[in-house]
ZAVEXMI-521360 format. One record per atom (N, C-alpha, C): residue in three letters; chain; atom name; x, y, z. Coordinates in pm, whole numbers. Atoms other than C-alpha are relative to their C-alpha. Layout:
N
 resn chain name     c1     c2     c3
  ala     A   CA      X      Y      Z
...
***
This chain:
146
 resn chain name     c1     c2     c3
  met     A    N     82   -114     22
  met     A   CA      6      3    -10
  met     A    C     80     98     -4
  ala     A    N   -119   -106     51
  ala     A   CA    187    297   -136
  ala     A    C    -91    127     46
  ser     A    N     66   -139    -43
  ser     A   CA     87    646     21
  ser     A    C     99     94    -63
  gly     A    N    -53   -116     48
  gly     A   CA    203    982   -111
  gly     A    C     72     79     55
  ser     A    N    -89    -83    -99
  ser     A   CA    350   1082    200
  ser     A    C    132    -59     45
  ala     A    N   -139     60    -70
  ala     A   CA    686   1068    344
  ala     A    C    -10    -58     90
  phe     A    N     17     50   -193
  phe     A   CA    566    971    689
  phe     A    C   -128    -97    -26
  pro     A    N    111     54     10
  pro     A   CA    327    659    611
  pro     A    C    -70    -25    114
  gly     A    N    106     -5    -76
  gly     A   CA     22    651    796
  gly     A    C    -20    126     96
  leu     A    N     17   -113    -54
  leu     A   CA     29   1024    892
  leu     A    C    -90     69   -116
  met     A    N     74    -80     87
  met     A   CA   -253   1235    733
  met     A    C     38    163     -6
  ala     A    N    -36   -122    -14
  ala     A   CA   -168   1553    603
  ala     A    C   -116     98     37
  ala     A    N    105   -140    -90
  ala     A   CA   -332   1898    797
  ala     A    C     43    113    -28
  ala     A    N    -35   -141    -12
  ala     A   CA   -329   2251    728
  ala     A    C    -45     51    123
  leu     A    N     -9    -62   -115
  leu     A   CA   -257   2449   1044
  leu     A    C    -45    148    -14
  phe     A    N     12   -124     45
  phe     A   CA   -406   2798   1007
  phe     A    C    -14     70    153
  leu     A    N      3    -44   -114
  leu     A   CA   -366   3010   1326
  leu     A    C    -40    185    -43
  pro     A    N     42   -132     54
  pro     A   CA   -547   3340   1327
  pro     A    C    112     97     51
  gln     A    N   -121   -111    -12
  gln     A   CA   -353   3666   1333
  gln     A    C    -62    139    -16
  gln     A    N     81   -108      8
  gln     A   CA   -467   4002   1416
  gln     A    C    127    124    -35
  trp     A    N   -101    -65     48
  trp     A   CA   -318   4275   1237
  trp     A    C    -67    153     35
  ala     A    N     75   -109    -28
  ala     A   CA   -369   4655   1319
  ala     A    C    128    108    -32
  cys     A    N    -66   -103     53
  cys     A   CA   -241   4989   1200
  cys     A    C     14     93     97
  ser     A    N      3    -84    -99
  ser     A   CA   -117   5262   1432
  ser     A    C    128     68    -24
  thr     A    N   -102   -105     32
  thr     A   CA     95   5584   1409
  thr     A    C    125    -52     66
  pro     A    N   -123     38    -69
  pro     A   CA    442   5498   1542
  pro     A    C     25     94    119
  ser     A    N    -28    -85   -105
  ser     A   CA    510   5647   1863
  ser     A    C    159     -1     42
  ala     A    N   -171    -46    -46
  ala     A   CA    849   5826   1999
  ala     A    C     26    -61    101
  pro     A    N    -62     60   -140
  pro     A   CA   1057   5662   2256
  pro     A    C    -30    127     93
  pro     A    N     21   -118   -102
  pro     A   CA    963   5824   2593
  pro     A    C    149     80     15
  glu     A    N   -101    -95    -69
  glu     A   CA   1182   6122   2698
  glu     A    C     29    -21    115
  glu     A    N    -65     34   -164
  glu     A   CA   1418   6071   2979
  glu     A    C    -15    120     65
  asp     A    N    -17   -123    -82
  asp     A   CA   1364   6332   3224
  asp     A    C     87    -15     83
  thr     A    N   -150     24    -85
  thr     A   CA   1718   6396   3358
  thr     A    C      1    121    124
  gly     A    N     13    -96   -110
  gly     A   CA   1585   6651   3607
  gly     A    C     37    167    -29
  phe     A    N    -25   -153     -4
  phe     A   CA   1678   7039   3683
  phe     A    C    148    -14     -5
  tyr     A    N   -149     -4     27
  tyr     A   CA   2015   7091   3541
  tyr     A    C     36    132    -63
  val     A    N    -48    -96     61
  val     A   CA   2228   7366   3395
  val     A    C     40    -66   -167
  ala     A    N    -38     69    138
  ala     A   CA   2230   7295   2989
  ala     A    C    116     51    -27
  ser     A    N   -119    -80     68
  ser     A   CA   2468   7550   2891
  ser     A    C     35    120    112
  ser     A    N    -72   -108    -30
  ser     A   CA   2693   7838   2990
  ser     A    C     44    116    -67
  glu     A    N    -53    -68     60
  glu     A   CA   2763   8155   2859
  glu     A    C    103    133     82
  pro     A    N    -75     69     95
  pro     A   CA   3071   8219   2856
  pro     A    C    -22   -147     30
  gln     A    N     -3    132     -8
  gln     A   CA   3115   7854   2765
  gln     A    C    160    -29     76
  asp     A    N   -122     68    -61
  asp     A   CA   3358   7623   2972
  asp     A    C    125     37    -50
  arg     A    N   -138     -7     28
  arg     A   CA   3718   7718   2958
  arg     A    C     14    102   -149
  asp     A    N    -10   -111     90
  asp     A   CA   3648   7995   2718
  asp     A    C    130    119     39
  glu     A    N   -105   -104    -47
  glu     A   CA   3960   8213   2712
  glu     A    C     10    157    -36
  thr     A    N      5   -137     66
  thr     A   CA   3838   8539   2535
  thr     A    C   -118     48     37
  val     A    N    135    -73    -61
  val     A   CA   3557   8689   2757
  val     A    C     59    123     29
  val     A    N      8   -173      9
  val     A   CA   3521   9077   2748
  val     A    C    -28     47    173
  glu     A    N     13    -18   -143
  glu     A   CA   3551   9227   3100
  glu     A    C   -162     29     47
  ala     A    N    105    -48    -54
  ala     A   CA   3208   9372   3094
  ala     A    C   -136   -126    -39
  val     A    N     89    145     19
  val     A   CA   3054   8989   3052
  val     A    C   -128     -7    141
  asn     A    N     88     51    -72
  asn     A   CA   2734   8925   3208
  asn     A    C    -20   -153     27
  pro     A    N     13    107     -9
  pro     A   CA   2747   8580   3303
  pro     A    C   -169    -73      3
  glu     A    N    106     52     -9
  glu     A   CA   2447   8331   3223
  glu     A    C     -7   -146     -8
  leu     A    N      0    137      5
  leu     A   CA   2345   7986   3312
  leu     A    C   -126    -37    -45
  arg     A    N    131     47     78
  arg     A   CA   2072   7833   3064
  arg     A    C    -35   -116     64
  leu     A    N     43    109    -74
  leu     A   CA   1843   7565   3254
  leu     A    C    -70    -87    -79
  ser     A    N     87    113     79
  ser     A   CA   1660   7267   3151
  ser     A    C   -135     14     49
  arg     A    N    123    -38    -46
  arg     A   CA   1372   7392   3357
  arg     A    C     -2    135     61
  asn     A    N     40   -138    -38
  asn     A   CA   1207   7713   3483
  asn     A    C     41     24    188
  ala     A    N    -55    -46   -117
  ala     A   CA   1433   7841   3817
  ala     A    C   -109     41    100
  asp     A    N     92    -41   -112
  asp     A   CA   1229   7910   4144
  asp     A    C     87    117     33
  pro     A    N   -104   -101    -49
  pro     A   CA   1380   8282   4198
  pro     A    C    -35     13    148
  gly     A    N      6    -16   -118
  gly     A   CA   1263   8225   4543
  gly     A    C    107    -62     85
  thr     A    N    -61    102    -24
  thr     A   CA   1523   7948   4590
  thr     A    C    146     20    -38
  cys     A    N   -107     -9     78
  cys     A   CA   1787   8055   4372
  cys     A    C     79    162     25
  ser     A    N    -77   -121    -81
  ser     A   CA   2040   8329   4545
  ser     A    C    137    -10    -35
  gln     A    N   -166      3    -46
  gln     A   CA   2403   8418   4600
  gln     A    C     20    -78     88
  arg     A    N    -18    140   -127
  arg     A   CA   2359   8134   4875
  arg     A    C     22    -99   -107
  asn     A    N    -38    103     62
  asn     A   CA   2382   7893   4612
  asn     A    C     29    -33   -142
  val     A    N    -33    -13    120
  val     A   CA   2446   8021   4257
  val     A    C    136     89     13
  phe     A    N   -101    -63    -55
  phe     A   CA   2813   8188   4267
  phe     A    C     72     46   -142
  leu     A    N    -80    -57    113
  leu     A   CA   3053   8400   4012
  leu     A    C    126     34    121
  leu     A    N   -112    -12    -79
  leu     A   CA   3397   8366   4178
  leu     A    C    130     40   -109
  gln     A    N   -147     -5     94
  gln     A   CA   3759   8492   4059
  gln     A    C     72   -111     74
  val     A    N    -47    143    -42
  val     A   CA   3968   8170   4091
  val     A    C    124     56    -49
  thr     A    N   -154     35     47
  thr     A   CA   4346   8071   4062
  thr     A    C     -5    -45   -136
  asp     A    N     21     83    163
  asp     A   CA   4433   7927   3683
  asp     A    C    -51   -159     46
  ser     A    N     61    151    -14
  ser     A   CA   4373   7581   3842
  ser     A    C   -139    -19      9
  gly     A    N    122      3    -78
  gly     A   CA   4041   7670   3989
  gly     A    C    -46    -58    114
  asn     A    N     42     39   -131
  asn     A   CA   4092   7546   4326
  asn     A    C    -25     70    102
  thr     A    N      0   -107   -144
  thr     A   CA   4144   7851   4544
  thr     A    C    -84    118    -75
  val     A    N     91   -133     30
  val     A   CA   3866   8140   4534
  val     A    C    121    136     57
  thr     A    N    -99   -110    -50
  thr     A   CA   4098   8465   4525
  thr     A    C   -104    134     38
  arg     A    N     78   -106    -17
  arg     A   CA   3810   8702   4532
  arg     A    C   -168    -27    -32
  tyr     A    N    139     14    -23
  tyr     A   CA   3447   8717   4597
  tyr     A    C    -99    103    -94
  leu     A    N     51   -114     91
  leu     A   CA   3246   8923   4335
  leu     A    C   -133     63     37
  asp     A    N    150    -71     -7
  asp     A   CA   2931   9175   4406
  asp     A    C    -75    -45   -137
  tyr     A    N     72      1    127
  tyr     A   CA   2662   9082   4158
  tyr     A    C   -155    -12     47
  gln     A    N    146     10    -28
  gln     A   CA   2308   9089   4102
  gln     A    C    -59   -163    -82
  ile     A    N     20    119     73
  ile     A   CA   2127   8777   3989
  ile     A    C   -164     37    -46
  thr     A    N     72    -13     53
  thr     A   CA   1835   8806   3759
  thr     A    C    -69   -124    -76
  phe     A    N     52    153      8
  phe     A   CA   1606   8545   3596
  phe     A    C    -67     15   -141
  pro     A    N     55    -12    124
  pro     A   CA   1552   8601   3214
  pro     A    C    -78   -116    -45
  asp     A    N    115    123     60
  asp     A   CA   1288   8402   3004
  asp     A    C    -73    -90     86
  asp     A    N     89     83   -128
  asp     A   CA   1065   8314   3291
  asp     A    C     73    -87     80
  gly     A    N   -117     86   -119
  gly     A   CA   1369   8161   3498
  gly     A    C     61   -112    -82
  leu     A    N    -80     77     80
  leu     A   CA   1488   7962   3197
  leu     A    C    147     11    -15
  lys     A    N   -140    -48    -39
  lys     A   CA   1810   8162   3268
  lys     A    C      8     48    136
  ile     A    N    -56   -109   -116
  ile     A   CA   2010   8296   3540
  ile     A    C    151     84    -27
  ser     A    N    -94    -86     52
  ser     A   CA   2180   8588   3469
  ser     A    C     93     83    103
  met     A    N    -57    -91   -123
  met     A   CA   2463   8729   3695
  met     A    C     62    116    -35
  glu     A    N    -38   -104     62
  glu     A   CA   2537   9078   3645
  glu     A    C    116     98     99
  pro     A    N    -83    -86    -99
  pro     A   CA   2865   9220   3828
  pro     A    C    -18    140     21
  asp     A    N     35   -160     -3
  asp     A   CA   2840   9555   3990
  asp     A    C    129     74    -94
  asn     A    N    -88    -32     80
  asn     A   CA   3170   9601   3816
  asn     A    C     61    -52   -119
  asn     A    N    -17    109    113
  asn     A   CA   3329   9497   3521
  asn     A    C    117   -115     80
  leu     A    N    -71     96    -57
  leu     A   CA   3557   9186   3575
  leu     A    C    139     35    -40
  leu     A    N   -129     -4     25
  leu     A   CA   3934   9219   3606
  leu     A    C     70    -90    -90
  pro     A    N    -65    102     84
  pro     A   CA   4158   9137   3315
  pro     A    C    105    -74     75
  gly     A    N   -100     76    -28
  gly     A   CA   4415   8853   3351
  gly     A    C    -56    -90    107
  phe     A    N     63     74   -110
  phe     A   CA   4195   8660   3588
  phe     A    C    -76   -130    -54
  trp     A    N     67     87      6
  trp     A   CA   4022   8327   3576
  trp     A    C   -129     11     91
  tyr     A    N    117    -12    -79
  tyr     A   CA   3647   8313   3687
  tyr     A    C    -71   -117    -15
  met     A    N     68    123      3
  met     A   CA   3422   8039   3772
  met     A    C   -134     34     31
  leu     A    N    142    -11    -15
  leu     A   CA   3027   8000   3737
  leu     A    C    -17   -153     64
  thr     A    N      3    148    -45
  thr     A   CA   2919   7730   4002
  thr     A    C   -141     30     64
  val     A    N    121     -1    -31
  val     A   CA   2603   7630   4117
  val     A    C     -3   -126    139
  ser     A    N    -17     70    -96
  ser     A   CA   2610   7475   4480
  ser     A    C   -148   -107     32
  thr     A    N    133     89     -1
  thr     A   CA   2377   7165   4568
  thr     A    C     -7     -1    166
  ala     A    N    -37     15   -136
  ala     A   CA   2385   7257   4951
  ala     A    C   -152    -15     56
  ala     A    N    140     60    -67
  ala     A   CA   2050   7194   5187
  ala     A    C    -67     96    -57
  asp     A    N     78   -111     55
  asp     A   CA   1928   7527   5066
  asp     A    C     20     47   -165
  ser     A    N    -66    -34    143
  ser     A   CA   1987   7469   4681
  ser     A    C    -94     69    -68
  cys     A    N     86    -39    112
  cys     A   CA   1828   7617   4373
  cys     A    C    -96    -82    -17
  thr     A    N     87     93     58
  thr     A   CA   1531   7451   4281
  thr     A    C    -83     44   -120
  asp     A    N     82    -33     99
  asp     A   CA   1280   7445   3974
  asp     A    C   -125     45     82
  leu     A    N    142    -34    -42
  leu     A   CA    908   7531   4014
  leu     A    C    -56    -88     75
  asp     A    N     83     93    -72
  asp     A   CA    810   7209   4112
  asp     A    C     89    -62    131
  gly     A    N    -60     41   -128
  gly     A   CA   1063   7207   4428
  gly     A    C    133   -103    -34
  leu     A    N   -163    108     38
  leu     A   CA   1360   6973   4224
  leu     A    C    119     59     14
  pro     A    N    -94    -89     21
  pro     A   CA   1681   7111   4322
  pro     A    C     77    -66   -110
  ile     A    N    -84     13    110
  ile     A   CA   1942   7143   4062
  ile     A    C     99    -85     33
  gln     A    N   -119     47     -2
  gln     A   CA   2228   6945   3971
  gln     A    C    134     64     34
  pro     A    N   -135    -73    -55
  pro     A   CA   2569   7062   4093
  pro     A    C     75     39   -175
  phe     A    N    -68    -68     97
  phe     A   CA   2767   7266   3811
  phe     A    C     92     66     35
  ser     A    N   -104   -120     -1
  ser     A   CA   3068   7452   3741
  ser     A    C     57     23   -147
  ser     A    N    -79    -43    133
  ser     A   CA   3244   7636   3449
  ser     A    C     54     99     25
  tyr     A    N   -132    -95    -26
  tyr     A   CA   3556   7843   3420
  tyr     A    C     -2     59   -137
  phe     A    N    -37    -52    132
  phe     A   CA   3637   8113   3195
  phe     A    C    111    120     34
  tyr     A    N   -101    -65    -15
  tyr     A   CA   3932   8357   3146
  tyr     A    C    -21    166    -63
  val     A    N    -17   -123     41
  val     A   CA   3934   8736   3098
  val     A    C    138     38    -22
  pro     A    N   -121    -64     52
  pro     A   CA   4250   8855   2890
  pro     A    C     40    138     26
***
């Protein structure tokens, strides 16, 4: 008894599985929320061509809360060329352009030529926060006024 099957005694059967198809708009991957931080600074870190009349500025990832950001936690300092030692504390005013997306430091006098300066944000107990109370991440940047 010859069967046309390679496996005698087995019957051929077709197996159909139901499949579901749907069309949708591809979604973008979820954005990672990295918190409240300094996105950039002006002057940029290690800039060695900064003018004496500069008003340094920090550009932020979120709107700063002006009630928590002050000279207690946002600093403009004159430092040694290594940046390890503060040589002079500067007098400056802090403003919040672009609804707090920036923190601008306006020195009371032009910066002295021939020195390095540091912009830094402290994360002490009374740190600068965004409008939701999230504390800013630590930041430091150096620049030189020739």
